[in-house]
Backbone as CSV, one residue per row, in Angstrom:
resi,resn,N_x,N_y,N_z,CA_x,CA_y,CA_z,C_x,C_y,C_z
1,MET,-13.402,34.520,122.065,-12.605,35.570,122.643,-11.586,34.937,123.587
2,THR,-10.361,35.330,123.461,-9.289,34.798,124.283,-9.095,35.677,125.512
3,ALA,-9.008,35.074,126.682,-8.764,35.818,127.917,-7.275,36.117,128.030
4,ILE,-6.973,37.325,128.484,-5.589,37.748,128.658,-5.420,38.178,130.106
5,LYS,-4.400,37.643,130.775,-4.145,38.009,132.166,-3.434,39.354,132.244
6,THR,-3.824,40.136,133.237,-3.162,41.400,133.535,-3.278,41.625,135.036
7,ARG,-2.673,42.653,135.574,-2.711,42.907,137.012,-3.093,44.356,137.280
8,THR,-3.634,44.560,138.473,-3.921,45.918,138.898,-2.654,46.522,139.480
9,PHE,-2.602,47.862,139.505,-1.493,48.572,140.138,-2.020,49.893,140.666
10,GLN,-1.230,50.543,141.517,-1.610,51.816,142.106,-1.121,52.950,141.217
11,SER,-2.028,53.888,140.888,-1.678,55.072,140.112,-2.213,56.276,140.880
12,GLY,-1.341,56.936,141.627,-1.788,58.016,142.508,-2.640,57.420,143.609
13,ASN,-3.861,57.935,143.778,-4.772,57.401,144.793,-5.784,56.438,144.187
14,SER,-5.584,56.040,142.947,-6.532,55.164,142.261,-5.906,53.825,141.928
15,GLN,-6.755,52.824,141.824,-6.296,51.528,141.340,-6.446,51.549,139.824
16,ALA,-5.484,50.995,139.121,-5.504,51.007,137.670,-5.227,49.604,137.144
17,VAL,-5.533,49.405,135.876,-5.241,48.138,135.217,-4.675,48.464,133.842
18,ARG,-3.672,47.725,133.448,-3.072,47.907,132.125,-3.874,47.082,131.138
19,LEU,-4.348,47.714,130.074,-5.042,46.965,129.022,-4.005,46.527,127.994
20,PRO,-3.857,45.238,127.778,-2.913,44.765,126.769,-3.272,45.332,125.393
21,LYS,-2.288,45.391,124.524,-2.450,45.995,123.201,-3.668,45.441,122.454
22,GLY,-3.927,44.146,122.576,-5.043,43.537,121.867,-6.415,43.970,122.374
23,LEU,-6.460,44.565,123.565,-7.725,45.004,124.149,-7.831,46.523,124.264
24,ALA,-6.803,47.227,123.838,-6.737,48.670,124.047,-7.740,49.436,123.176
25,TYR,-8.190,50.567,123.708,-9.031,51.511,122.980,-8.142,52.627,122.449
26,PRO,-8.595,53.373,121.456,-7.815,54.531,121.002,-7.624,55.528,122.154
27,MET,-6.559,56.301,122.110,-6.275,57.279,123.156,-7.434,58.245,123.326
28,ASN,-7.671,58.652,124.556,-8.708,59.625,124.941,-10.128,59.141,124.677
29,THR,-10.341,57.822,124.567,-11.689,57.276,124.437,-12.345,57.315,125.809
30,GLU,-13.519,57.927,125.888,-14.242,57.976,127.159,-14.908,56.627,127.377
31,LEU,-14.643,56.017,128.538,-15.162,54.687,128.838,-16.124,54.740,130.010
32,LEU,-17.093,53.845,129.997,-18.016,53.663,131.101,-17.620,52.372,131.805
33,ALA,-17.383,52.437,133.113,-17.006,51.258,133.897,-18.183,50.862,134.775
34,GLU,-18.555,49.586,134.715,-19.651,49.056,135.523,-19.161,47.806,136.245
35,ARG,-19.609,47.643,137.475,-19.227,46.469,138.247,-20.477,45.709,138.647
36,ASP,-20.466,44.407,138.413,-21.564,43.518,138.806,-20.927,42.330,139.512
37,GLY,-20.878,42.394,140.834,-20.194,41.343,141.596,-18.702,41.398,141.333
38,ASP,-18.156,40.286,140.847,-16.727,40.210,140.554,-16.390,40.641,139.129
39,VAL,-17.393,40.985,138.342,-17.170,41.308,136.927,-17.161,42.819,136.730
40,VAL,-16.086,43.335,136.137,-15.992,44.746,135.781,-16.045,44.831,134.261
41,THR,-16.953,45.662,133.759,-17.121,45.815,132.319,-16.721,47.234,131.913
42,LEU,-15.869,47.357,130.921,-15.493,48.644,130.339,-16.058,48.699,128.932
43,ARG,-16.716,49.812,128.604,-17.207,49.982,127.241,-17.183,51.458,126.896
44,PRO,-17.016,51.771,125.622,-17.009,53.182,125.221,-18.366,53.815,125.506
45,VAL,-18.350,55.070,125.913,-19.589,55.815,126.117,-20.220,56.017,124.752
46,ALA,-21.515,55.723,124.645,-22.217,55.874,123.364,-22.173,57.324,122.933
47,THR,-21.787,57.556,121.694,-21.693,58.919,121.201,-23.066,59.535,120.995
48,ALA,-24.114,58.707,120.895,-25.458,59.241,120.730,-25.963,59.871,122.018
49,GLN,-25.389,59.490,123.137,-25.796,60.077,124.400,-24.965,61.323,124.654
50,GLY,-25.549,62.455,124.431,-24.838,63.703,124.656,-25.472,64.469,125.807
51,THR,-25.071,65.691,125.932,-25.620,66.546,126.977,-26.892,67.204,126.476
52,GLY,-27.573,67.890,127.349,-28.756,68.644,126.964,-28.416,69.703,125.921
53,ALA,-27.230,70.289,126.036,-26.788,71.294,125.064,-26.604,70.654,123.687
54,ASP,-26.092,69.422,123.663,-25.932,68.711,122.386,-27.291,68.472,121.740
55,LEU,-28.269,68.075,122.555,-29.612,67.835,122.050,-30.225,69.121,121.519
56,ALA,-30.077,70.215,122.275,-30.628,71.502,121.829,-29.997,71.935,120.516
57,ALA,-28.698,71.758,120.380,-28.015,72.129,119.141,-28.508,71.279,117.974
58,ALA,-28.735,69.988,118.214,-29.235,69.109,117.152,-30.646,69.511,116.744
59,LEU,-31.485,69.857,117.716,-32.857,70.275,117.400,-32.879,71.592,116.645
60,LEU,-32.008,72.509,117.015,-31.942,73.795,116.310,-31.459,73.624,114.872
61,GLY,-30.735,72.551,114.630,-30.233,72.295,113.282,-31.259,71.674,112.345
62,LEU,-32.421,71.257,112.872,-33.458,70.655,112.042,-34.178,71.716,111.221
63,GLN,-34.703,71.313,110.065,-35.453,72.233,109.226,-36.803,72.534,109.858
64,VAL,-37.256,73.772,109.681,-38.571,74.179,110.174,-39.608,73.691,109.169
65,PRO,-40.671,73.032,109.617,-41.698,72.558,108.689,-42.352,73.726,107.955
66,THR,-42.693,73.512,106.696,-43.331,74.574,105.905,-44.839,74.590,106.100
67,SER,-45.422,73.497,106.585,-46.853,73.461,106.849,-47.120,72.568,108.051
68,LYS,-48.305,72.771,108.634,-48.689,71.952,109.775,-49.708,70.930,109.317
69,LEU,-49.595,69.730,109.824,-50.561,68.695,109.508,-51.694,68.754,110.518
70,GLY,-52.927,68.678,110.020,-54.075,68.660,110.917,-54.345,67.259,111.411
71,ARG,-55.152,67.163,112.427,-55.510,65.871,112.987,-56.525,65.189,112.087
72,ASP,-56.291,63.934,111.797,-57.189,63.160,110.939,-58.303,62.595,111.809
73,THR,-59.537,63.105,111.622,-60.665,62.644,112.432,-61.533,61.655,111.677
74,GLU,-61.221,61.426,110.430,-62.007,60.488,109.633,-61.803,59.074,110.169
75,GLY,-62.905,58.350,110.317,-62.809,56.979,110.763,-62.931,56.816,112.264
76,LEU,-63.041,57.935,113.031,-63.219,57.835,114.464,-64.708,57.699,114.760
77,ALA,-65.067,56.683,115.463,-66.474,56.437,115.790,-66.895,57.285,116.986
78,GLU,-68.139,57.726,116.966,-68.704,58.421,118.117,-68.906,57.422,119.236
79,ARG,-68.506,57.798,120.446,-68.680,56.895,121.583,-69.551,57.589,122.625
80,ALA,-70.567,56.904,123.041,-71.509,57.460,124.007,-70.810,57.680,125.341
81,GLY,-71.121,58.791,125.966,-70.576,59.080,127.295,-69.242,59.785,127.284
82,LEU,-68.689,60.049,126.130,-67.399,60.738,126.094,-67.543,62.147,125.588
């Protein structure tokens, strides 16, 4: 990976950085910014991580099982004291 120099600048009340074309993300990509000491990491927010509403909608979209499976008790040993 080749390092590319860029500079920070002021944008309103925030500090901003210009991402060169070779490092740019598509427009309106939601990014997660993390800082560890002097290192700032930008990465796209995982699309699998949604809101609770997204999870509820996905669960409602699942098929309802046609039968229930019973608990398999075969092979369980009797244990004294339990």
